[in-house]
Biopython code that builds the backbone (N, CA, C, O; Angstrom):
import numpy as np
from Bio.PDB.StructureBuilder import StructureBuilder

atoms = [
    (1, "MET", "N", (-1.006, -26.978, 3.781)),
    (1, "MET", "CA", (-0.920, -25.568, 4.042)),
    (1, "MET", "C", (-1.727, -24.839, 2.961)),
    (1, "MET", "O", (-1.559, -25.101, 1.770)),
    (2, "ALA", "N", (-2.599, -23.928, 3.387)),
    (2, "ALA", "CA", (-3.414, -23.168, 2.453)),
    (2, "ALA", "C", (-2.593, -22.040, 1.848)),
    (2, "ALA", "O", (-1.809, -21.386, 2.536)),
    (3, "THR", "N", (-2.782, -21.823, 0.564)),
    (3, "THR", "CA", (-2.098, -20.720, -0.096)),
    (3, "THR", "C", (-3.102, -19.610, -0.332)),
    (3, "THR", "O", (-4.293, -19.851, -0.525)),
    (4, "ILE", "N", (-2.590, -18.379, -0.313)),
    (4, "ILE", "CA", (-3.473, -17.253, -0.594)),
    (4, "ILE", "C", (-3.050, -16.612, -1.901)),
    (4, "ILE", "O", (-1.880, -16.643, -2.282)),
    (5, "SER", "N", (-4.015, -16.040, -2.571)),
    (5, "SER", "CA", (-3.736, -15.421, -3.859)),
    (5, "SER", "C", (-3.009, -14.089, -3.650)),
    (5, "SER", "O", (-2.986, -13.546, -2.546)),
    (6, "LYS", "N", (-2.432, -13.588, -4.705)),
    (6, "LYS", "CA", (-1.736, -12.297, -4.663)),
    (6, "LYS", "C", (-2.725, -11.190, -4.279)),
    (6, "LYS", "O", (-2.361, -10.260, -3.558)),
    (7, "GLU", "N", (-3.961, -11.283, -4.751)),
    (7, "GLU", "CA", (-4.982, -10.298, -4.422)),
    (7, "GLU", "C", (-5.316, -10.316, -2.932)),
    (7, "GLU", "O", (-5.473, -9.261, -2.316)),
    (8, "GLU", "N", (-5.425, -11.511, -2.352)),
    (8, "GLU", "CA", (-5.706, -11.617, -0.917)),
    (8, "GLU", "C", (-4.539, -11.082, -0.097)),
    (8, "GLU", "O", (-4.746, -10.425, 0.923)),
    (9, "ALA", "N", (-3.322, -11.358, -0.534)),
    (9, "ALA", "CA", (-2.145, -10.855, 0.175)),
    (9, "ALA", "C", (-2.110, -9.332, 0.128)),
    (9, "ALA", "O", (-1.778, -8.689, 1.124)),
    (10, "PHE", "N", (-2.453, -8.746, -1.028)),
    (10, "PHE", "CA", (-2.474, -7.291, -1.145)),
    (10, "PHE", "C", (-3.562, -6.695, -0.255)),
    (10, "PHE", "O", (-3.340, -5.670, 0.390)),
    (11, "ALA", "N", (-4.731, -7.325, -0.216)),
    (11, "ALA", "CA", (-5.822, -6.852, 0.643)),
    (11, "ALA", "C", (-5.396, -6.870, 2.112)),
    (11, "ALA", "O", (-5.710, -5.942, 2.857)),
    (12, "ASP", "N", (-4.695, -7.903, 2.529)),
    (12, "ASP", "CA", (-4.190, -7.969, 3.903)),
    (12, "ASP", "C", (-3.157, -6.872, 4.163)),
    (12, "ASP", "O", (-3.108, -6.302, 5.253)),
    (13, "LEU", "N", (-2.336, -6.583, 3.159)),
    (13, "LEU", "CA", (-1.291, -5.579, 3.296)),
    (13, "LEU", "C", (-1.870, -4.192, 3.546)),
    (13, "LEU", "O", (-1.334, -3.438, 4.358)),
    (14, "VAL", "N", (-2.953, -3.847, 2.860)),
    (14, "VAL", "CA", (-3.498, -2.494, 2.954)),
    (14, "VAL", "C", (-4.707, -2.378, 3.882)),
    (14, "VAL", "O", (-5.326, -1.317, 3.956)),
    (15, "ARG", "N", (-5.043, -3.431, 4.574)),
    (15, "ARG", "CA", (-6.230, -3.453, 5.426)),
    (15, "ARG", "C", (-6.277, -2.297, 6.436)),
    (15, "ARG", "O", (-7.356, -1.778, 6.724)),
    (16, "ASP", "N", (-5.146, -1.898, 6.966)),
    (16, "ASP", "CA", (-5.107, -0.843, 7.989)),
    (16, "ASP", "C", (-5.047, 0.566, 7.402)),
    (16, "ASP", "O", (-4.931, 1.537, 8.149)),
    (17, "TYR", "N", (-5.124, 0.691, 6.077)),
    (17, "TYR", "CA", (-4.933, 1.980, 5.419)),
    (17, "TYR", "C", (-6.155, 2.405, 4.603)),
    (17, "TYR", "O", (-6.016, 3.038, 3.556)),
    (18, "GLU", "N", (-7.330, 2.063, 5.074)),
    (18, "GLU", "CA", (-8.558, 2.423, 4.377)),
    (18, "GLU", "C", (-8.635, 3.933, 4.156)),
    (18, "GLU", "O", (-8.387, 4.720, 5.069)),
    (19, "ASN", "N", (-8.983, 4.323, 2.929)),
    (19, "ASN", "CA", (-9.190, 5.722, 2.572)),
    (19, "ASN", "C", (-7.919, 6.568, 2.712)),
    (19, "ASN", "O", (-7.993, 7.762, 3.002)),
    (20, "MET", "N", (-6.757, 5.942, 2.506)),
    (20, "MET", "CA", (-5.479, 6.639, 2.595)),
    (20, "MET", "C", (-4.630, 6.314, 1.362)),
    (20, "MET", "O", (-4.948, 5.411, 0.589)),
    (21, "TRP", "N", (-3.554, 7.067, 1.203)),
    (21, "TRP", "CA", (-2.526, 6.773, 0.205)),
    (21, "TRP", "C", (-1.440, 5.942, 0.867)),
    (21, "TRP", "O", (-1.079, 6.199, 2.016)),
    (22, "VAL", "N", (-0.916, 4.954, 0.162)),
    (22, "VAL", "CA", (0.188, 4.146, 0.672)),
    (22, "VAL", "C", (1.309, 4.110, -0.361)),
    (22, "VAL", "O", (1.067, 4.152, -1.567)),
    (23, "ALA", "N", (2.526, 4.033, 0.133)),
    (23, "ALA", "CA", (3.708, 3.854, -0.704)),
    (23, "ALA", "C", (4.173, 2.422, -0.493)),
    (23, "ALA", "O", (4.393, 1.992, 0.640)),
    (24, "ILE", "N", (4.320, 1.693, -1.582)),
    (24, "ILE", "CA", (4.617, 0.258, -1.509)),
    (24, "ILE", "C", (5.891, -0.048, -2.291)),
    (24, "ILE", "O", (6.127, 0.494, -3.371)),
    (25, "ILE", "N", (6.698, -0.928, -1.719)),
    (25, "ILE", "CA", (7.862, -1.457, -2.424)),
    (25, "ILE", "C", (7.733, -2.972, -2.483)),
    (25, "ILE", "O", (6.979, -3.573, -1.718)),
    (26, "GLU", "N", (8.470, -3.573, -3.390)),
    (26, "GLU", "CA", (8.532, -5.033, -3.479)),
    (26, "GLU", "C", (9.980, -5.457, -3.389)),
    (26, "GLU", "O", (10.828, -4.978, -4.142)),
    (27, "GLU", "N", (10.254, -6.352, -2.471)),
    (27, "GLU", "CA", (11.597, -6.913, -2.318)),
    (27, "GLU", "C", (11.483, -8.421, -2.239)),
    (27, "GLU", "O", (10.746, -8.954, -1.410)),
    (28, "ASP", "N", (12.206, -9.102, -3.095)),
    (28, "ASP", "CA", (12.214, -10.571, -3.138)),
    (28, "ASP", "C", (10.807, -11.144, -3.266)),
    (28, "ASP", "O", (10.497, -12.176, -2.670)),
    (29, "GLY", "N", (9.955, -10.476, -4.045)),
    (29, "GLY", "CA", (8.610, -10.969, -4.280)),
    (29, "GLY", "C", (7.610, -10.668, -3.183)),
    (29, "GLY", "O", (6.466, -11.117, -3.251)),
    (30, "VAL", "N", (8.019, -9.915, -2.172)),
    (30, "VAL", "CA", (7.129, -9.570, -1.061)),
    (30, "VAL", "C", (6.912, -8.062, -1.073)),
    (30, "VAL", "O", (7.864, -7.293, -1.202)),
    (31, "GLU", "N", (5.648, -7.640, -0.937)),
    (31, "GLU", "CA", (5.324, -6.221, -0.928)),
    (31, "GLU", "C", (5.266, -5.701, 0.510)),
    (31, "GLU", "O", (4.793, -6.380, 1.421)),
    (32, "TYR", "N", (5.768, -4.461, 0.683)),
    (32, "TYR", "CA", (5.802, -3.809, 1.993)),
    (32, "TYR", "C", (5.274, -2.384, 1.869)),
    (32, "TYR", "O", (5.545, -1.704, 0.879)),
    (33, "VAL", "N", (4.526, -1.933, 2.866)),
    (33, "VAL", "CA", (4.120, -0.538, 2.941)),
    (33, "VAL", "C", (5.247, 0.215, 3.623)),
    (33, "VAL", "O", (5.637, -0.120, 4.741)),
    (34, "VAL", "N", (5.773, 1.241, 2.946)),
    (34, "VAL", "CA", (6.882, 2.015, 3.506)),
    (34, "VAL", "C", (6.486, 3.462, 3.777)),
    (34, "VAL", "O", (7.315, 4.264, 4.206)),
    (35, "GLY", "N", (5.236, 3.793, 3.531)),
    (35, "GLY", "CA", (4.741, 5.127, 3.821)),
    (35, "GLY", "C", (3.236, 5.167, 3.650)),
    (35, "GLY", "O", (2.673, 4.411, 2.857)),
    (36, "HIS", "N", (2.588, 6.045, 4.391)),
    (36, "HIS", "CA", (1.144, 6.208, 4.242)),
    (36, "HIS", "C", (0.750, 7.598, 4.723)),
    (36, "HIS", "O", (1.494, 8.259, 5.447)),
    (37, "GLY", "N", (-0.429, 8.022, 4.307)),
    (37, "GLY", "CA", (-0.925, 9.315, 4.728)),
    (37, "GLY", "C", (-2.196, 9.683, 3.988)),
    (37, "GLY", "O", (-2.607, 8.986, 3.060)),
    (38, "PRO", "N", (-2.819, 10.780, 4.399)),
    (38, "PRO", "CA", (-4.056, 11.214, 3.744)),
    (38, "PRO", "C", (-3.836, 11.781, 2.342)),
    (38, "PRO", "O", (-4.784, 11.906, 1.568)),
    (39, "THR", "N", (-2.590, 12.123, 2.015)),
    (39, "THR", "CA", (-2.276, 12.611, 0.671)),
    (39, "THR", "C", (-1.124, 11.796, 0.093)),
    (39, "THR", "O", (-0.343, 11.181, 0.820)),
    (40, "ALA", "N", (-1.042, 11.810, -1.243)),
    (40, "ALA", "CA", (0.036, 11.102, -1.916)),
    (40, "ALA", "C", (1.386, 11.700, -1.550)),
    (40, "ALA", "O", (2.377, 10.980, -1.427)),
    (41, "VAL", "N", (1.424, 13.015, -1.376)),
    (41, "VAL", "CA", (2.679, 13.688, -1.026)),
    (41, "VAL", "C", (3.193, 13.197, 0.327)),
    (41, "VAL", "O", (4.385, 12.927, 0.477)),
    (42, "GLU", "N", (2.313, 13.083, 1.298)),
    (42, "GLU", "CA", (2.737, 12.606, 2.622)),
    (42, "GLU", "C", (3.242, 11.167, 2.564)),
    (42, "GLU", "O", (4.255, 10.841, 3.184)),
    (43, "ALA", "N", (2.545, 10.306, 1.826)),
    (43, "ALA", "CA", (2.981, 8.912, 1.697)),
    (43, "ALA", "C", (4.334, 8.843, 1.000)),
    (43, "ALA", "O", (5.210, 8.088, 1.420)),
    (44, "ALA", "N", (4.510, 9.626, -0.063)),
    (44, "ALA", "CA", (5.778, 9.637, -0.796)),
    (44, "ALA", "C", (6.910, 10.187, 0.060)),
    (44, "ALA", "O", (8.019, 9.653, 0.036)),
    (45, "ASN", "N", (6.646, 11.237, 0.807)),
    (45, "ASN", "CA", (7.680, 11.810, 1.677)),
    (45, "ASN", "C", (8.126, 10.825, 2.748)),
    (45, "ASN", "O", (9.318, 10.721, 3.035)),
    (46, "GLU", "N", (7.182, 10.101, 3.341)),
    (46, "GLU", "CA", (7.542, 9.107, 4.360)),
    (46, "GLU", "C", (8.394, 7.997, 3.743)),
    (46, "GLU", "O", (9.378, 7.560, 4.339)),
    (47, "ALA", "N", (8.010, 7.545, 2.544)),
    (47, "ALA", "CA", (8.788, 6.505, 1.875)),
    (47, "ALA", "C", (10.193, 7.003, 1.553)),
    (47, "ALA", "O", (11.168, 6.277, 1.744)),
    (48, "THR", "N", (10.301, 8.235, 1.068)),
    (48, "THR", "CA", (11.609, 8.816, 0.755)),
    (48, "THR", "C", (12.461, 8.939, 2.004)),
    (48, "THR", "O", (13.655, 8.640, 1.976)),
    (49, "ASP", "N", (11.856, 9.377, 3.100)),
    (49, "ASP", "CA", (12.585, 9.492, 4.370)),
    (49, "ASP", "C", (13.116, 8.139, 4.838)),
    (49, "ASP", "O", (14.134, 8.074, 5.527)),
    (50, "LYS", "N", (12.434, 7.068, 4.468)),
    (50, "LYS", "CA", (12.857, 5.718, 4.848)),
    (50, "LYS", "C", (13.799, 5.105, 3.816)),
    (50, "LYS", "O", (14.177, 3.939, 3.936)),
    (51, "GLY", "N", (14.178, 5.883, 2.803)),
    (51, "GLY", "CA", (15.132, 5.393, 1.817)),
    (51, "GLY", "C", (14.527, 4.742, 0.588)),
    (51, "GLY", "O", (15.212, 4.000, -0.116)),
    (52, "HIS", "N", (13.250, 5.006, 0.316)),
    (52, "HIS", "CA", (12.572, 4.381, -0.822)),
    (52, "HIS", "C", (11.914, 5.452, -1.700)),
    (52, "HIS", "O", (10.688, 5.542, -1.756)),
    (53, "PRO", "N", (12.727, 6.261, -2.384)),
    (53, "PRO", "CA", (12.159, 7.363, -3.179)),
    (53, "PRO", "C", (11.363, 6.920, -4.408)),
    (53, "PRO", "O", (10.616, 7.719, -4.973)),
    (54, "LEU", "N", (11.507, 5.680, -4.826)),
    (54, "LEU", "CA", (10.806, 5.200, -6.013)),
    (54, "LEU", "C", (9.637, 4.266, -5.679)),
    (54, "LEU", "O", (9.209, 3.478, -6.523)),
    (55, "ALA", "N", (9.125, 4.357, -4.454)),
    (55, "ALA", "CA", (8.009, 3.498, -4.046)),
    (55, "ALA", "C", (6.775, 3.800, -4.898)),
    (55, "ALA", "O", (6.561, 4.932, -5.330)),
    (56, "MET", "N", (5.983, 2.775, -5.123)),
    (56, "MET", "CA", (4.745, 2.914, -5.879)),
    (56, "MET", "C", (3.668, 3.493, -4.966)),
    (56, "MET", "O", (3.518, 3.051, -3.826)),
    (57, "LEU", "N", (2.918, 4.476, -5.456)),
    (57, "LEU", "CA", (1.841, 5.076, -4.678)),
    (57, "LEU", "C", (0.503, 4.500, -5.111)),
    (57, "LEU", "O", (0.217, 4.380, -6.302)),
    (58, "VAL", "N", (-0.316, 4.144, -4.116)),
    (58, "VAL", "CA", (-1.624, 3.555, -4.371)),
    (58, "VAL", "C", (-2.630, 4.189, -3.426)),
    (58, "VAL", "O", (-2.353, 4.364, -2.239)),
    (59, "ARG", "N", (-3.792, 4.530, -3.951)),
    (59, "ARG", "CA", (-4.874, 5.045, -3.120)),
    (59, "ARG", "C", (-5.734, 3.871, -2.700)),
    (59, "ARG", "O", (-6.263, 3.153, -3.548)),
    (60, "VAL", "N", (-5.880, 3.667, -1.391)),
    (60, "VAL", "CA", (-6.727, 2.587, -0.875)),
    (60, "VAL", "C", (-8.124, 3.166, -0.716)),
    (60, "VAL", "O", (-8.317, 4.094, 0.070)),
    (61, "PRO", "N", (-9.100, 2.640, -1.445)),
    (61, "PRO", "CA", (-10.453, 3.211, -1.380)),
    (61, "PRO", "C", (-11.146, 2.848, -0.073)),
    (61, "PRO", "O", (-10.704, 1.956, 0.651)),
    (62, "PRO", "N", (-12.247, 3.557, 0.222)),
    (62, "PRO", "CA", (-13.070, 3.129, 1.363)),
    (62, "PRO", "C", (-13.557, 1.701, 1.103)),
    (62, "PRO", "O", (-13.894, 1.357, -0.030)),
    (63, "PHE", "N", (-13.595, 0.895, 2.119)),
    (63, "PHE", "CA", (-13.945, -0.510, 1.919)),
    (63, "PHE", "C", (-15.417, -0.722, 1.586)),
    (63, "PHE", "O", (-15.805, -1.796, 1.125)),
    (64, "ASN", "N", (-16.230, 0.296, 1.817)),
    (64, "ASN", "CA", (-17.648, 0.150, 1.452)),
    (64, "ASN", "C", (-17.921, 0.684, 0.046)),
    (64, "ASN", "O", (-19.079, 0.763, -0.362)),
    (65, "ALA", "N", (-16.872, 1.054, -0.706)),
    (65, "ALA", "CA", (-17.025, 1.564, -2.059)),
    (65, "ALA", "C", (-17.262, 0.417, -3.036)),
    (65, "ALA", "O", (-16.816, -0.710, -2.822)),
    (66, "ARG", "N", (-17.975, 0.735, -4.110)),
    (66, "ARG", "CA", (-18.219, -0.259, -5.152)),
    (66, "ARG", "C", (-17.585, 0.221, -6.440)),
    (66, "ARG", "O", (-17.582, 1.416, -6.737)),
    (67, "PHE", "N", (-17.054, -0.709, -7.197)),
    (67, "PHE", "CA", (-16.455, -0.401, -8.482)),
    (67, "PHE", "C", (-17.270, -1.037, -9.591)),
    (67, "PHE", "O", (-17.745, -2.166, -9.468)),
    (68, "ILE", "N", (-17.421, -0.306, -10.655)),
    (68, "ILE", "CA", (-18.206, -0.819, -11.791)),
    (68, "ILE", "C", (-17.275, -0.917, -12.990)),
    (68, "ILE", "O", (-17.701, -1.324, -14.071)),
]
sb = StructureBuilder()
sb.init_structure("model")
sb.init_model(0)
sb.init_chain("A")
sb.init_seg("    ")
for serial, (resi, resn, name, xyz) in enumerate(atoms, 1):
    if name == "N":
        sb.init_residue(resn, " ", resi, " ")
    sb.init_atom(name, np.array(xyz, "f"), 0.0, 1.0, " ", f" {name:<3s}", serial, name[0])
structure = sb.get_structure()
């Protein structure tokens, strides 16, 4: 069975959220998206509405962006 790295798992997790903010929680070593939106406030509000007020907020960059 092939194993994937934590980075690959995170990339798979946020693949559908390009250029958006996501709210992420970790439970039992597994990360879940519990909110998303075009602004951090919208992602945080969705996470709070789902019972996760302390979710971590992350901005998913455009996939064609380069980092230096």
